[in-house]
N, C-alpha and C positions, 0 to 999 in steps of 0.2 A: 107601346107595348107589343105591337105586332112585329116590330123589327126584332125585338129580343126573342120572341117565339120563333121567328124565321131562322135566326142564327143558331138557336138551340138545335133545330133539326138539321142544319148544315153540319154541325159536329157529328151527328148520328150518321149522316150520309158519308162523311169523310172516314169515319171509323169502318163502315162497310167496305168502302173502296180500298182502304189500306189492308184490311183483312183479306179481301179477295186477291189483291196483288201479292201479299205475303204467301198465300197458299199456292198461287200459280208459280211463284219464284222459289219455292221451297227446295227443289232439287238442283236448281241452278246456282243460287248464291244464298247460303244459310245466314250469313251475317246480315245481309240486306233484309232477309225475311224477319230476323229477330228485331231489327230496327223498325221495320214496318209494323210488327205486332206491338212493339212498345208505343209507337205513335198512335195505333188504333186504341190501345188501352188508355192513353192520354186523352184521346178524343172522346171516348166513352165517359171518362171522368169529367171532362169539360161539359158534356151534355147534361149530366146530372147536376153539376155545379151551377150551370146557367139556369136549369129548371128550378132549382131551389132558390137562386137569387131572384129570378123573375117572380116567383111566388111570394117571396118576402116583400118585394117592391109593391106588388098588387095588394097585399094585406095592409101595407103602410098607407097606400093611397085610399083605401076604403075607410080608414079611420078618420 
């Protein structure tokens, strides 16, 4: 269970890194910034998906 929790926060960290990189590259290459923002949004989605999935597994193991 701790591994699932760890990877959940890896997705949050990746989203922060992609967002920072997109902001710093905004005036240099807009297309790359849009792609990085899309990947950041995907990482945020994966964070919440993994959180929900981990919670579902924990509830199942308690029964």
